C-alpha positions as CSV (number, residue, x, y, z in Angstrom):
1,M,-6.1,14.8,2.1
2,R,-9.0,16.7,0.5
3,G,-8.8,20.3,1.1
4,R,-4.7,20.4,1.4
5,P,-2.5,22.2,-0.8
6,G,-1.1,20.2,-3.9
7,P,-3.2,17.5,-5.9
8,A,-4.4,14.1,-4.5
9,V,-3.4,11.1,-6.0
10,S,-4.8,8.7,-8.6
11,A,-3.8,5.6,-6.4
12,R,-3.1,4.8,-3.1
13,G,-1.6,1.7,-1.8
14,P,-0.6,-0.7,0.2
15,V,-2.6,0.0,2.9
16,V,-1.7,-1.5,6.0
17,G,-5.4,-2.2,7.7
18,T,-5.2,0.4,10.6
19,P,-8.6,3.1,10.6
20,E,-5.8,5.6,10.3
21,A,-4.3,4.3,7.4
22,M,-7.6,3.6,5.5
23,S,-9.0,7.0,6.3
24,Q,-5.7,8.7,5.1
25,A,-6.0,6.7,2.0
26,L,-9.4,7.3,1.1
27,R,-9.1,11.3,1.1
28,A,-5.8,11.6,-0.5
29,T,-7.1,10.2,-3.7
30,R,-8.5,11.6,-6.1
31,P,-12.4,10.7,-7.5
32,G,-11.8,8.0,-9.8
33,G,-8.4,6.7,-8.3
34,G,-8.0,3.8,-6.2
35,V,-6.8,2.4,-3.1
36,G,-5.5,-0.8,-2.5
37,I,-5.3,-3.2,0.5
38,V,-3.1,-5.6,1.7
39,G,-4.0,-7.7,4.1
40,V,-6.6,-8.0,6.3
41,P,-8.0,-4.5,7.9
42,H,-8.2,-4.2,11.9
43,D,-11.2,-2.5,13.2
44,V,-11.6,-0.3,10.0
45,S,-15.0,0.6,8.8
46,I,-15.6,2.2,5.5
47,D,-19.3,4.3,5.1
48,G,-20.9,3.4,1.9
49,E,-22.5,7.1,1.4
50,E,-19.1,8.6,1.8
51,L,-16.7,6.1,-0.4
52,F,-19.7,6.5,-3.0
53,F,-19.4,10.2,-3.1
54,S,-15.6,10.0,-3.4
55,Q,-15.8,8.4,-6.1
56,V,-12.6,6.4,-5.0
57,R,-12.7,3.1,-5.4
58,V,-11.3,-0.2,-3.2
59,Q,-9.6,-3.4,-3.7
60,G,-7.7,-5.9,-2.1
61,G,-7.6,-9.1,-0.4
62,P,-5.8,-10.8,2.3
63,A,-1.8,-11.7,2.2
64,P,-1.5,-15.4,3.1
65,V,1.7,-15.9,4.7
66,R,1.9,-19.0,6.8
67,P,2.3,-21.1,4.2
68,F,5.9,-19.6,2.8
69,L,6.7,-19.0,6.7
70,P,8.7,-22.4,6.9
71,D,11.1,-22.1,4.0
72,L,11.1,-17.9,5.1
73,I,12.3,-18.8,8.9
74,D,15.2,-21.2,7.4
75,L,16.2,-18.1,5.5
76,I,16.4,-15.8,7.5
77,I,18.2,-18.5,10.1
78,S,20.6,-19.1,8.1
79,R,21.3,-15.8,7.2
80,A,20.3,-16.0,3.4
81,I,18.3,-13.0,3.7
82,D,18.0,-10.1,5.5
83,P,14.5,-9.2,6.5
84,G,15.7,-5.7,7.6
85,Q,16.4,-5.0,4.4
86,V,13.1,-3.4,3.2
87,F,14.1,-0.1,1.2
88,D,16.9,0.0,-1.0
89,L,15.8,3.4,-2.8
90,T,14.8,7.1,-2.1
91,C,13.4,9.1,-4.4
92,L,11.8,12.2,-4.8
93,S,8.1,12.2,-5.8
94,T,9.1,14.3,-9.0
95,R,10.6,10.9,-9.6
96,W,7.9,8.0,-9.2
97,P,8.0,6.8,-12.8
98,R,11.9,5.7,-12.2
99,A,10.5,3.8,-8.6
100,T,7.5,2.1,-10.1
101,K,9.5,0.7,-12.9
102,R,12.4,-0.2,-10.5
103,W,9.6,-1.8,-8.2
104,T,8.0,-4.0,-11.0
105,S,11.5,-4.9,-12.8
106,V,13.3,-7.8,-11.9
107,A,15.7,-5.8,-9.8
108,A,13.2,-5.1,-7.1
């Protein structure tokens, strides 16, 4: 966050649509960076003047899940997938390039 020790980040995301998450993401992103939003924000308002002078861009959109629910529910019930398995890699911030490569690869 601005004023905290250490550098701000150039990109933040995805942000869960709460006011606290949005505020933290905006303040922890350096000027010229961006915040990605996935889903619809809940009771979030962004002050236009603050956003303008922060020089941070905000991009995103809704995450329509309803079309996928019937197939996903079937996969969960048949135990073909385990929705509890979200994280399969832990790494230090010095290893973020490795994590990014993993997230964008077929293995992710």
